[in-house]
Every structure is written in structure tokens, then in C-alpha cells.
DSSP file (Angstrom, degrees, kcal/mol; ACC not computed):
  #  RESIDUE AA STRUCTURE BP1 BP2  ACC     N-H-->O    O-->H-N    N-H-->O    O-->H-N    TCO  KAPPA ALPHA  PHI   PSI    X-CA   Y-CA   Z-CA
    1    1 A X              0   0    0      0, 0.0   142,-0.1     0, 0.0     2,-0.0   0.000 360.0 360.0 360.0 138.8   14.9   16.3    7.5
    2    2 A X        -     0   0    0    140,-0.3   140,-3.1   139,-0.1     2,-0.3  -0.284 360.0-128.8 -68.1 160.0   17.7   13.8    7.9
    3    3 A X  E     +A  141   0A   0    138,-0.3     2,-0.2   139,-0.1   138,-0.2  -0.794  25.5 174.5-111.0 153.3   17.2   10.3    6.4
    4    4 A X  E     -A  140   0A   0    136,-3.0   136,-2.6    -2,-0.3     2,-0.3  -0.700  30.5-103.8-134.7-168.8   17.7    6.9    7.9
    5    5 A X  E     -A  139   0A   0    134,-0.3     2,-0.4    -2,-0.2   134,-0.2  -0.853  20.0-165.1-124.1 160.5   17.0    3.5    6.5
    6    6 A X  E     -A  138   0A   0    132,-2.3   132,-2.9    -2,-0.3     2,-0.6  -0.994  20.2-132.3-139.2 138.5   14.3    0.8    6.8
    7    7 A X  E     -A  137   0A   0     -2,-0.4     2,-0.7   130,-0.2   130,-0.3  -0.827  11.3-146.2 -94.7 124.5   14.6   -2.7    5.6
    8    8 A X  E     -A  136   0A   0    128,-3.7   128,-1.9    -2,-0.6     4,-0.1  -0.818  28.8-147.4 -87.0 118.6   11.6   -4.1    3.7
    9    9 A X        -     0   0    0     -2,-0.7     2,-0.4   126,-0.2   125,-0.1  -0.091  13.7 -90.8 -81.1 175.8   11.4   -7.7    4.6
   10   10 A X  S    S+     0   0    0      1,-0.1     2,-0.2   123,-0.1   125,-0.1  -0.990 113.1  42.6-124.1 125.4   10.4  -10.9    2.9
   11   11 A X  S    S-     0   0    0     -2,-0.4     2,-0.2    28,-0.1    -2,-0.2   0.533  97.1-149.4 -73.9 158.4    7.6  -11.6    3.1
   12   12 A X        -     0   0    0    120,-0.2    29,-2.6    -2,-0.2     2,-0.7  -0.549  14.7-120.6 -95.5 159.9    6.3   -8.1    2.6
   13   13 A X  E     -b   41   0B   0     -2,-0.2    71,-3.0    27,-0.2    72,-1.6  -0.914  38.1-170.1 -98.3 114.5    3.2   -6.4    4.0
   14   14 A X  E     -bc  42  85B   0     27,-3.1    29,-2.9    -2,-0.7     2,-0.5  -0.920  14.0-151.1-117.4 127.6    1.2   -5.3    0.9
   15   15 A X  E     -bc  43  86B   0     70,-2.8    72,-3.1    -2,-0.5     2,-0.5  -0.835   9.7-162.2 -97.1 133.0   -1.8   -3.0    0.9
   16   16 A X  E     +bc  44  87B   0     27,-2.7    29,-1.2    -2,-0.5     2,-0.3  -0.969  18.3 162.2-118.5 122.0   -4.3   -3.5   -1.9
   17   17 A X  E     + c   0  88B   0     70,-2.7    72,-2.4    -2,-0.5     2,-0.3  -0.992   8.4 175.3-140.1 142.9   -6.8   -0.7   -2.7
   18   18 A X  E     - c   0  89B   0     -2,-0.3    72,-0.2    70,-0.2    30,-0.2  -0.968  27.0-127.1-150.9 136.4   -9.0    0.0   -5.7
   19   19 A X    >>  -     0   0    0     70,-2.4     3,-2.1    -2,-0.3     4,-0.7  -0.356  45.3 -95.7 -70.0 162.1  -11.6    2.6   -6.5
   20   20 A X  G >4 S+     0   0    0      1,-0.3     3,-1.0     2,-0.2     4,-0.4   0.860 124.6  49.1 -50.9 -46.7  -15.0    1.2   -7.8
   21   21 A X  G 34 S+     0   0    0      1,-0.2    -1,-0.3     2,-0.1     4,-0.1   0.575 115.9  45.9 -72.6  -7.0  -14.2    1.6  -11.5
   22   22 A X  G <> S+     0   0    0     -3,-2.1     4,-2.1    67,-0.2    -1,-0.2   0.395  81.4  95.8-114.2  -0.2  -10.8   -0.2  -10.9
   23   23 A X  H <X S+     0   0    0     -3,-1.0     4,-2.8    -4,-0.7     5,-0.2   0.885  82.7  54.5 -62.1 -39.3  -11.9   -3.1   -8.8
   24   24 A X  H  > S+     0   0    0     -4,-0.4     4,-2.4     1,-0.2    -1,-0.2   0.899 108.5  50.0 -61.5 -39.5  -12.2   -5.5  -11.7
   25   25 A X  H  > S+     0   0    0      2,-0.2     4,-2.4     1,-0.2    -1,-0.2   0.910 111.6  47.8 -64.4 -42.0   -8.6   -4.6  -12.7
   26   26 A X  H  X S+     0   0    0     -4,-2.1     4,-2.6     2,-0.2    -2,-0.2   0.917 111.6  50.3 -65.9 -42.0   -7.4   -5.3   -9.2
   27   27 A X  H  X S+     0   0    0     -4,-2.8     4,-2.5     2,-0.2    -2,-0.2   0.934 112.3  46.4 -60.5 -46.3   -9.2   -8.6   -9.0
   28   28 A X  H  X S+     0   0    0     -4,-2.4     4,-2.6     1,-0.2    -1,-0.2   0.902 112.5  50.6 -63.6 -40.8   -7.8   -9.8  -12.3
   29   29 A X  H  X S+     0   0    0     -4,-2.4     4,-1.7     1,-0.2    -1,-0.2   0.902 111.1  48.6 -63.7 -41.1   -4.3   -8.7  -11.3
   30   30 A X  H  < S+     0   0    0     -4,-2.6    -2,-0.2     2,-0.2    -1,-0.2   0.895 111.2  50.2 -66.1 -39.9   -4.6  -10.6   -8.0
   31   31 A X  H >< S+     0   0    0     -4,-2.5     3,-1.2     1,-0.2     4,-0.3   0.948 111.7  47.8 -59.6 -48.5   -5.9  -13.7   -9.9
   32   32 A X  H 3< S+     0   0    0     -4,-2.6    -1,-0.2     1,-0.3    -2,-0.2   0.815 123.8  32.8 -63.0 -31.4   -3.0  -13.5  -12.3
   33   33 A X  T 3X S+     0   0    0     -4,-1.7     4,-2.8    -5,-0.2     3,-0.3   0.090  80.0 119.2-114.3  21.3   -0.4  -13.0   -9.5
   34   34 A X  H <> S+     0   0    0     -3,-1.2     4,-2.3     1,-0.2    -1,-0.1   0.848  72.4  56.6 -61.7 -35.8   -2.1  -15.1   -6.7
   35   35 A X  H  4 S+     0   0    0     -4,-0.3     4,-0.3    -3,-0.2    -1,-0.2   0.930 114.5  38.5 -62.0 -44.4    0.8  -17.5   -6.3
   36   36 A X  H >4 S+     0   0    0     -3,-0.3     3,-1.4     1,-0.2    -2,-0.2   0.920 115.8  51.7 -71.5 -43.8    3.3  -14.7   -5.7
   37   37 A X  H >< S+     0   0    0     -4,-2.8     3,-2.0     1,-0.3    -2,-0.2   0.836  98.7  65.9 -63.2 -32.3    0.9  -12.6   -3.5
   38   38 A X  T 3< S+     0   0    0     -4,-2.3    -1,-0.3     1,-0.3    -2,-0.2   0.662  91.6  64.3 -65.7 -14.6    0.1  -15.6   -1.3
   39   39 A X  T <  S+     0   0    0     -3,-1.4    -1,-0.3    -4,-0.3     2,-0.2   0.540 102.2  60.0 -81.5  -7.4    3.7  -15.6   -0.1
   40   40 A X  S <  S-     0   0    0     -3,-2.0     2,-0.6    -4,-0.2   -27,-0.2  -0.616  91.7 -99.5-118.2 172.5    3.1  -12.1    1.5
   41   41 A X  E     -b   13   0B   0    -29,-2.6   -27,-3.1    -2,-0.2     2,-0.4  -0.862  43.3-155.5 -94.5 121.9    0.9  -10.5    4.2
   42   42 A X  E     -bd  14  60B   0     -2,-0.6    19,-2.8    17,-0.5     2,-0.3  -0.829  16.0-178.3-109.1 137.5   -2.0   -8.8    2.4
   43   43 A X  E     +bd  15  61B   0    -29,-2.9   -27,-2.7    -2,-0.4     2,-0.3  -0.932  10.5 174.3-124.1 149.5   -4.1   -5.9    3.7
   44   44 A X  E     -bd  16  62B   0     17,-1.8    19,-2.0    -2,-0.3   -27,-0.2  -0.995  33.7-104.6-155.4 151.5   -7.0   -4.3    1.9
   45   45 A X     >  -     0   0    0    -29,-1.2     4,-3.3    -2,-0.3    20,-0.3  -0.367  57.1 -85.2 -70.6 161.9   -9.7   -1.7    2.3
   46   46 A X  H  > S+     0   0    0     18,-1.8     4,-2.4     1,-0.2     5,-0.2   0.800 117.4  28.2 -39.3 -74.1  -13.2   -3.1    2.8
   47   47 A X  H  > S+     0   0    0      1,-0.2     4,-2.4     2,-0.2    -1,-0.2   0.913 122.8  50.5 -65.2 -43.9  -14.9   -3.9   -0.5
   48   48 A X  H  > S+     0   0    0      1,-0.2     4,-2.5     2,-0.2    -1,-0.2   0.935 112.4  48.2 -58.3 -46.1  -11.6   -4.6   -2.4
   49   49 A X  H  X S+     0   0    0     -4,-3.3     4,-2.6     1,-0.2    -2,-0.2   0.907 111.0  49.2 -62.8 -43.7  -10.5   -7.0    0.4
   50   50 A X  H  X S+     0   0    0     -4,-2.4     4,-2.6    -5,-0.3     5,-0.2   0.910 112.5  48.4 -63.2 -41.7  -13.8   -8.8    0.5
   51   51 A X  H  X S+     0   0    0     -4,-2.4     4,-3.0     2,-0.2     5,-0.5   0.918 112.7  47.7 -64.2 -43.7  -13.8   -9.3   -3.3
   52   52 A X  H  X>S+     0   0    0     -4,-2.5     4,-2.0    -5,-0.2     5,-1.4   0.921 114.2  47.3 -63.6 -43.6  -10.2  -10.5   -3.3
   53   53 A X  H  X5S+     0   0    0     -4,-2.6     4,-0.5     4,-0.2    -2,-0.2   0.937 119.8  38.1 -62.5 -47.9  -10.9  -12.9   -0.5
   54   54 A X  H  <5S+     0   0    0     -4,-2.6    -2,-0.2    -5,-0.2    -3,-0.2   0.904 127.4  31.2 -72.6 -43.1  -14.1  -14.3   -2.0
   55   55 A X  H  <5S+     0   0    0     -4,-3.0    -3,-0.2    -5,-0.2    -2,-0.2   0.733 132.7  26.8 -94.4 -23.6  -13.2  -14.4   -5.7
   56   56 A X  H  <5S-     0   0    0     -4,-2.0    -3,-0.2    -5,-0.5    -2,-0.1   0.698  93.0-131.6-109.7 -29.0   -9.4  -15.0   -5.6
   57   57 A X     << +     0   0    0     -5,-1.4    -4,-0.2    -4,-0.5     2,-0.2   0.618  52.0 146.8  88.3  13.0   -9.1  -16.9   -2.3
   58   58 A X        -     0   0    0     -6,-0.9     2,-0.4     1,-0.1    -1,-0.3  -0.552  54.5-111.0 -81.6 148.9   -6.2  -14.9   -0.9
   59   59 A X        -     0   0    0     -2,-0.2   -17,-0.5   -21,-0.1     2,-0.4  -0.685  42.7-174.0 -80.0 127.7   -6.0  -14.3    2.9
   60   60 A X  E     -d   42   0B   0     -2,-0.4     2,-0.7   -19,-0.1   -17,-0.2  -0.962  29.6-140.0-127.5 137.6   -6.5  -10.6    3.6
   61   61 A X  E     -d   43   0B   0    -19,-2.8   -17,-1.8    -2,-0.4     2,-0.2  -0.898  40.2-137.9 -89.3 114.3   -6.3   -8.5    6.7
   62   62 A X  E     -d   44   0B   0     -2,-0.7     2,-0.2   -19,-0.2   -17,-0.2  -0.457  23.3-173.9 -83.5 147.0   -9.4   -6.3    6.2
   63   63 A X        -     0   0    0    -19,-2.0     7,-0.1     1,-0.2   -14,-0.1  -0.617  41.4 -77.2-114.0-179.9   -9.7   -2.5    6.9
   64   64 A X        -     0   0    0     -2,-0.2   -18,-1.8     1,-0.2    -1,-0.2  -0.278  63.5 -78.8 -68.6 166.2  -12.8   -0.4    6.7
   65   65 A X    > > -     0   0    0    -20,-0.3     5,-2.5   -19,-0.2     3,-1.0  -0.380  49.1-108.4 -60.5 148.6  -14.1    0.7    3.3
   66   66 A X  G > >S+     0   0    0      1,-0.3     3,-1.7     4,-0.2     5,-0.7   0.903 118.5  46.9 -49.0 -53.4  -12.1    3.6    1.9
   67   67 A X  G 3 5S+     0   0    0      1,-0.3    -1,-0.3     2,-0.2    -2,-0.0   0.730 110.4  55.2 -65.1 -19.9  -14.8    6.2    2.4
   68   68 A X  G < 5S-     0   0    0     -3,-1.0    -1,-0.3    30,-0.0    -2,-0.2   0.395 137.3 -76.5 -93.4   3.2  -15.4    5.0    6.0
   69   69 A X  T <>5S+     0   0    0     -3,-1.7     4,-2.2    -4,-0.4    -3,-0.2   0.396  95.8 121.8 121.4  -0.8  -11.7    5.4    7.0
   70   70 A X  H  ><S+     0   0    0     -5,-2.5     4,-2.4     1,-0.2    -4,-0.2   0.870  77.0  53.2 -61.8 -38.6  -10.0    2.5    5.3
   71   71 A X  H  ><S+     0   0    0     -5,-0.7     4,-2.4     1,-0.2    -1,-0.2   0.905 110.6  48.3 -62.0 -40.3   -7.6    4.7    3.3
   72   72 A X  H  > S+     0   0    0     -6,-0.3     4,-2.5     2,-0.2    -2,-0.2   0.862 108.5  53.9 -68.8 -35.4   -6.6    6.4    6.5
   73   73 A X  H  X S+     0   0    0     -4,-2.2     4,-2.0     2,-0.2    -2,-0.2   0.934 110.7  45.9 -62.7 -45.0   -6.1    3.1    8.3
   74   74 A X  H  X S+     0   0    0     -4,-2.4     4,-2.2     1,-0.2    -2,-0.2   0.922 111.7  52.7 -62.3 -43.8   -3.7    2.0    5.5
   75   75 A X  H  X S+     0   0    0     -4,-2.4     4,-2.4     1,-0.2    -2,-0.2   0.894 107.4  51.4 -58.5 -41.7   -2.0    5.4    5.7
   76   76 A X  H  X S+     0   0    0     -4,-2.5     4,-1.7     1,-0.2    -1,-0.2   0.905 108.7  51.0 -62.9 -41.3   -1.5    5.0    9.4
   77   77 A X  H  <>S+     0   0    0     -4,-2.0     5,-3.2     2,-0.2     6,-0.7   0.879 109.2  51.5 -63.8 -37.1    0.1    1.6    8.9
   78   78 A X  H ><5S+     0   0    0     -4,-2.2     3,-1.7     4,-0.2    -2,-0.2   0.947 109.4  49.4 -62.4 -47.6    2.4    3.1    6.3
   79   79 A X  H 3<5S+     0   0    0     -4,-2.4    -1,-0.2     1,-0.3    -2,-0.2   0.799 109.7  52.5 -62.9 -28.9    3.5    5.9    8.8
   80   80 A X  T 3<5S-     0   0    0     -4,-1.7    -1,-0.3    -5,-0.2    -2,-0.2   0.426 117.6-113.4 -85.5   0.7    4.1    3.2   11.4
   81   81 A X  T < 5S+     0   0    0     -3,-1.7    -3,-0.2    -4,-0.2    -2,-0.1   0.753  85.3 118.6  74.7  24.1    6.3    1.2    9.0
   82   82 A X      < +     0   0    0     -5,-3.2     2,-0.4    -6,-0.2    -4,-0.2   0.448  60.0  63.7-104.6  -2.0    3.9   -1.7    8.8
   83   83 A X        +     0   0    0     -6,-0.7   -69,-0.2    -5,-0.2     3,-0.1  -0.991  53.3 178.9-121.5 131.5    3.1   -1.5    5.1
   84   84 A X        +     0   0    0    -71,-3.0    31,-0.8    -2,-0.4     2,-0.3   0.723  69.0  22.9-102.1 -28.3    5.9   -2.2    2.6
   85   85 A X  E     -ce  14 115B   0    -72,-1.6   -70,-2.8    29,-0.2     2,-0.5  -0.999  62.1-153.9-143.2 139.9    4.2   -1.9   -0.7
   86   86 A X  E     -ce  15 116B   0     29,-2.5    31,-2.4    -2,-0.3     2,-0.7  -0.971   5.9-173.1-118.4 121.0    1.0   -0.1   -1.8
   87   87 A X  E     +ce  16 117B   0    -72,-3.1   -70,-2.7    -2,-0.5     2,-0.5  -0.947  18.9 168.1-107.7 108.3   -1.0   -1.3   -4.8
   88   88 A X  E     -c   17   0B   0     29,-2.9     2,-1.3    -2,-0.7   -70,-0.2  -0.874  21.6-166.7-131.7  97.7   -3.6    1.3   -5.3
   89   89 A X  E     +c   18   0B   0    -72,-2.4   -70,-2.4    -2,-0.5     2,-0.3  -0.710  24.7 178.0 -84.3  95.7   -5.7    1.3   -8.5
   90   90 A X        -     0   0    0     -2,-1.3     2,-0.8    28,-0.6    -2,-0.0  -0.708  31.1-124.5-103.6 154.9   -7.3    4.7   -8.3
   91   91 A X    >   -     0   0    0     -2,-0.3     3,-1.0     3,-0.2   -71,-0.1  -0.832  20.5-174.1-100.5 102.6   -9.6    6.3  -10.9
   92   92 A X  T 3  S+     0   0    0     -2,-0.8    -1,-0.1     1,-0.2     3,-0.0   0.600  81.4  57.6 -73.8  -9.0   -8.1    9.7  -11.9
   93   93 A X  T 3  S+     0   0    0      1,-0.1     2,-0.5     2,-0.0    -1,-0.2   0.539  99.4  61.0 -99.4  -7.9  -11.2   10.5  -14.0
   94   94 A X  S <  S-     0   0    0     -3,-1.0     2,-0.2     2,-0.0    -3,-0.2  -0.975  76.4-136.0-124.8 124.2  -13.9   10.2  -11.3
   95   95 A X        -     0   0    0     -2,-0.5     2,-0.3    -3,-0.0    -3,-0.0  -0.497  19.6-156.5 -72.3 143.4  -14.0   12.3   -8.2
   96   96 A X    >   -     0   0    0     -2,-0.2     3,-1.6     1,-0.1     6,-0.1  -0.918  24.1-122.3-120.0 149.9  -14.7   10.5   -5.0
   97   97 A X  T 3  S+     0   0    0     -2,-0.3     3,-0.3     1,-0.3    -1,-0.1   0.784 113.0  51.7 -63.0 -25.7  -16.1   12.1   -1.8
   98   98 A X  T >>  +     0   0    0      1,-0.2     4,-1.6     2,-0.1     3,-0.9  -0.052  69.2 132.1-101.1  33.3  -13.1   11.0    0.2
   99   99 A X  H <>  +     0   0    0     -3,-1.6     4,-2.6     1,-0.3     5,-0.2   0.843  67.7  58.6 -54.2 -39.0  -10.6   12.5   -2.2
  100  100 A X  H 3> S+     0   0    0     -3,-0.3     4,-2.1     1,-0.2    -1,-0.3   0.877 105.7  50.4 -59.6 -34.5   -8.6   14.2    0.6
  101  101 A X  H <> S+     0   0    0     -3,-0.9     4,-2.4     2,-0.2    -1,-0.2   0.891 109.2  51.0 -67.6 -39.0   -8.1   10.7    2.2
  102  102 A X  H  X S+     0   0    0     -4,-1.6     4,-2.3     2,-0.2     5,-0.2   0.934 111.5  46.9 -62.6 -47.2   -6.8    9.4   -1.2
  103  103 A X  H  X S+     0   0    0     -4,-2.6     4,-2.4     1,-0.2    -1,-0.2   0.892 111.7  51.6 -63.0 -39.0   -4.4   12.3   -1.5
  104  104 A X  H  X S+     0   0    0     -4,-2.1     4,-2.6    -5,-0.2    -1,-0.2   0.903 109.0  51.0 -64.3 -40.7   -3.2   11.7    2.1
  105  105 A X  H  X S+     0   0    0     -4,-2.4     4,-2.1     2,-0.2    -2,-0.2   0.936 112.7  44.7 -62.4 -46.8   -2.6    8.0    1.4
  106  106 A X  H  X S+     0   0    0     -4,-2.3     4,-1.7     1,-0.2    -1,-0.2   0.872 112.5  52.9 -66.2 -36.1   -0.6    8.7   -1.7
  107  107 A X  H  X S+     0   0    0     -4,-2.4     4,-3.0    -5,-0.2    -2,-0.2   0.927 109.2  48.6 -64.4 -44.7    1.3   11.5    0.2
  108  108 A X  H  X S+     0   0    0     -4,-2.6     4,-2.6     1,-0.2    -2,-0.2   0.899 108.5  53.4 -63.4 -40.4    2.2    9.2    3.1
  109  109 A X  H  <>S+     0   0    0     -4,-2.1     5,-2.1     1,-0.2    -1,-0.2   0.877 113.4  44.4 -61.1 -36.3    3.4    6.5    0.7
  110  110 A X  H ><5S+     0   0    0     -4,-1.7     3,-1.3     3,-0.2    -2,-0.2   0.923 111.8  51.2 -73.4 -45.5    5.7    9.1   -0.9
  111  111 A X  H 3<5S+     0   0    0     -4,-3.0    30,-0.5     1,-0.3    -2,-0.2   0.917 115.4  42.4 -56.6 -44.7    6.9   10.5    2.4
  112  112 A X  T 3<5S-     0   0    0     -4,-2.6    -1,-0.3    -5,-0.2    -2,-0.2   0.322 108.3-129.3 -91.1   8.6    7.8    7.0    3.7
  113  113 A X  T < 5 +     0   0    0     -3,-1.3     2,-0.3     1,-0.2    -3,-0.2   0.789  49.1 156.4  56.4  38.3    9.3    6.0    0.3
  114  114 A X      < -     0   0    0     -5,-2.1    -1,-0.2    -6,-0.2   -29,-0.2  -0.691  52.1 -95.0 -92.3 151.5    7.5    2.8   -0.1
  115  115 A X  E     -e   85   0B   0    -31,-0.8   -29,-2.5    -2,-0.3     2,-0.4  -0.410  46.8-169.7 -62.2 135.6    7.0    1.3   -3.6
  116  116 A X  E     -e   86   0B   0    -31,-0.2     2,-0.5    -2,-0.1   -29,-0.2  -0.993  15.4-165.5-131.9 135.2    3.6    2.3   -5.0
  117  117 A X  E     +e   87   0B   0    -31,-2.4   -29,-2.9    -2,-0.4     3,-0.1  -0.989   9.4 175.1-118.3 125.6    1.7    1.1   -8.1
  118  118 A X        +     0   0    0     -2,-0.5   -28,-0.6   -31,-0.2     2,-0.3   0.406  67.6  25.1-106.6  -0.8   -1.2    3.1   -9.3
  119  119 A X  S  > S-     0   0    0    -30,-0.1     4,-2.5     1,-0.1     5,-0.2  -0.949  88.0 -93.9-154.3 172.5   -2.0    1.2  -12.5
  120  120 A X  H  > S+     0   0    0     -2,-0.3     4,-2.8     1,-0.2     5,-0.2   0.893 118.1  53.2 -60.3 -43.7   -1.7   -2.3  -14.0
  121  121 A X  H  > S+     0   0    0      1,-0.2     4,-2.1     2,-0.2    -1,-0.2   0.919 113.2  43.0 -61.5 -43.8    1.6   -1.6  -15.9
  122  122 A X  H  > S+     0   0    0      2,-0.2     4,-2.7     1,-0.2    -1,-0.2   0.893 113.0  52.4 -70.2 -38.9    3.3   -0.4  -12.7
  123  123 A X  H  X S+     0   0    0     -4,-2.5     4,-2.5     2,-0.2     5,-0.2   0.907 110.4  48.9 -62.7 -40.7    1.9   -3.2  -10.6
  124  124 A X  H  X S+     0   0    0     -4,-2.8     4,-1.5     2,-0.2    -2,-0.2   0.916 112.6  47.7 -64.0 -42.6    3.2   -5.7  -13.2
  125  125 A X  H  X S+     0   0    0     -4,-2.1     4,-0.7    -5,-0.2    -2,-0.2   0.904 113.2  48.9 -64.3 -40.7    6.6   -4.1  -13.2
  126  126 A X  H >< S+     0   0    0     -4,-2.7     3,-1.0     1,-0.2     6,-0.3   0.941 112.3  44.9 -66.1 -48.7    6.7   -4.1   -9.4
  127  127 A X  H 3< S+     0   0    0     -4,-2.5    -1,-0.2     1,-0.2    -2,-0.2   0.754 111.2  56.2 -70.4 -21.7    5.7   -7.7   -8.9
  128  128 A X  H 3< S+     0   0    0     -4,-1.5    -1,-0.2    -5,-0.2    -2,-0.2   0.634  85.8 103.4 -81.5 -14.8    8.1   -8.8  -11.6
  129  129 A X  S X< S-     0   0    0     -3,-1.0     3,-1.4    -4,-0.7     4,-0.4  -0.416  76.8-132.2 -69.1 141.6   11.1   -7.1   -9.8
  130  130 A X  G >  S+     0   0    0      1,-0.3     3,-1.0     2,-0.2    -1,-0.1   0.788 106.0  66.7 -62.4 -25.6   13.4   -9.4   -8.0
  131  131 A X  G >  S+     0   0    0      1,-0.2     3,-1.3     2,-0.2    -1,-0.3   0.715  83.4  73.7 -69.0 -20.2   13.1   -7.0   -5.0
  132  132 A X  G <  S+     0   0    0     -3,-1.4    -1,-0.2    -6,-0.3  -120,-0.2   0.857 107.9  32.6 -59.9 -34.4    9.5   -8.0   -4.6
  133  133 A X  G <  S+     0   0    0     -3,-1.0     2,-0.3    -4,-0.4    -1,-0.3   0.065 114.8  70.2-112.9  23.1   10.6  -11.3   -3.2
  134  134 A X  S <  S-     0   0    0     -3,-1.3     2,-0.4  -125,-0.1  -123,-0.1  -0.904  84.3-103.8-131.8 162.8   13.8  -10.2   -1.5
  135  135 A X        +     0   0    0     -2,-0.3     2,-0.3  -125,-0.1  -126,-0.2  -0.713  48.9 165.1 -80.3 135.6   14.7   -8.1    1.5
  136  136 A X  E     -A    8   0A   0   -128,-1.9  -128,-3.7    -2,-0.4     2,-0.4  -0.980  31.2-116.2-150.6 164.4   16.0   -4.7    0.6
  137  137 A X  E     -A    7   0A   0     -2,-0.3     2,-0.3  -130,-0.3  -130,-0.2  -0.809  23.4-173.1-108.6 139.4   16.6   -1.3    2.2
  138  138 A X  E     -A    6   0A   0   -132,-2.9  -132,-2.3    -2,-0.4     2,-0.4  -0.882  27.3-113.9-122.8 157.9   15.0    2.0    1.5
  139  139 A X  E     +A    5   0A   0     -2,-0.3     2,-0.3  -134,-0.2  -134,-0.3  -0.758  39.4 173.5 -88.2 137.9   15.7    5.5    2.8
  140  140 A X  E     -A    4   0A   0   -136,-2.6  -136,-3.0    -2,-0.4   -28,-0.1  -0.935  40.4 -80.5-137.9 161.7   13.1    7.1    5.0
  141  141 A X  E     -A    3   0A   0    -30,-0.5     2,-1.6    -2,-0.3  -138,-0.3  -0.371  38.9-125.9 -61.7 140.2   12.8   10.3    7.1
  142  142 A X     >  +     0   0    0   -140,-3.1     4,-2.0     1,-0.2  -140,-0.3  -0.648  38.4 171.8 -87.1  82.7   14.6   10.1   10.4
  143  143 A X  H  > S+     0   0    0     -2,-1.6     4,-2.6     1,-0.2    -1,-0.2   0.852  72.1  55.3 -66.2 -36.6   11.6   11.1   12.5
  144  144 A X  H  > S+     0   0    0      2,-0.2     4,-2.6     1,-0.2    -1,-0.2   0.913 108.1  49.0 -64.2 -41.4   13.2   10.3   15.8
  145  145 A X  H  > S+     0   0    0      2,-0.2     4,-2.2     1,-0.2    -1,-0.2   0.908 110.3  52.3 -61.4 -41.6   16.1   12.7   15.0
  146  146 A X  H  X S+     0   0    0     -4,-2.0     4,-1.9     2,-0.2    -2,-0.2   0.922 111.1  46.4 -59.7 -46.4   13.5   15.3   14.0
  147  147 A X  H  X S+     0   0    0     -4,-2.6     4,-2.3     1,-0.2    -2,-0.2   0.914 110.4  52.7 -64.4 -42.8   11.7   15.0   17.3
  148  148 A X  H  X S+     0   0    0     -4,-2.6     4,-1.8     1,-0.2    -1,-0.2   0.894 109.1  50.1 -60.3 -40.7   14.9   15.1   19.3
  149  149 A X  H  < S+     0   0    0     -4,-2.2     4,-0.5     1,-0.2    -1,-0.2   0.895 110.9  49.0 -64.8 -40.4   15.9   18.3   17.5
  150  150 A X  H >< S+     0   0    0     -4,-1.9     3,-0.7     1,-0.2    -2,-0.2   0.874 110.9  50.1 -68.0 -36.8   12.6   19.9   18.3
  151  151 A X  H 3< S+     0   0    0     -4,-2.3    -1,-0.2     1,-0.2    -2,-0.2   0.870 108.0  53.2 -69.0 -36.7   12.7   18.9   21.9
  152  152 A X  T 3<        0   0    0     -4,-1.8    -1,-0.2     1,-0.2    -2,-0.2   0.538 360.0 360.0 -79.1  -5.0   16.2   20.3   22.4
  153  153 A X    <         0   0    0     -3,-0.7    -1,-0.2    -4,-0.5    -2,-0.1   0.475 360.0 360.0 -81.5 360.0   15.3   23.8   21.0
């Protein structure tokens, strides 16, 4: 598939997701970085979003809980170009019933080439990057070109 570009704006649209065993890490990370995160538009799956809103005080656009479709909602926003960064603290040692949704979310983030942090170290590196607070361009699949080619066949 051909590539085109997309500009990630400032402020960015950031999705925050955490599995149950990782919610405390996400909350602490949000507390530590609340000043920077408050400059952006934040989205989160159900429980994570409610905890961040209540305990950290950040404004969150809520989705459903992950197992109820929240991961898929975030994935749809990624595919629509409405999420610029995904912070997803997932637990690789515990299986979750909605594991296919988790894999789909990570696959979409990779397909659409958005920055993803799956752990504290990567999240710290990402938020410390000058690009976190600047506009920058990424390469993405040229889906319209792909559709046009399929229609003309």
C-alpha cells in the first residue's frame, strides 16, 4: 500500500488505557505528568478514565470499559485519525477475556503509525520527547488511494 502523511497536532489527542494490574502505574504516571497531560485532549477506557478523573483531576473523554468495547472504540478513533498517541499499560502476564480486542487495538496503532507506550519506561521517554508538545508529521497508509485502485479494477 502506498503511504501518505498525517500531521500530529499540538495539542494532541491521547488515549490512556490500562489493564487492572497496571492501573496503579498509569495513575501514578498521570499524576507525575499531569501538568503536561493537561495541555492535551485525553481519552480513556471506562475504569481507567474514571480513576484518572477522580484521583488526578484531569479532564477525560470517557469510552466504555475495555471488555465492554472501549478498546474497540479507541481503535476506531485511531483508524479515523482522531487519536495521536496511545498510552496502553497492558499486562503481558495475565490473559484477559477481551484479548482479541487488545491485539486489534495494538495492531491498529501500528498500522496507523501512531506513537505507542506499553510500559512506564516508554511512556516516560515519549512524554519527554520534544515532539510530544510540537506538531510533527508521520507516514500513514494512503487508504483513499487503495480504495480508488480497488474501484478502478
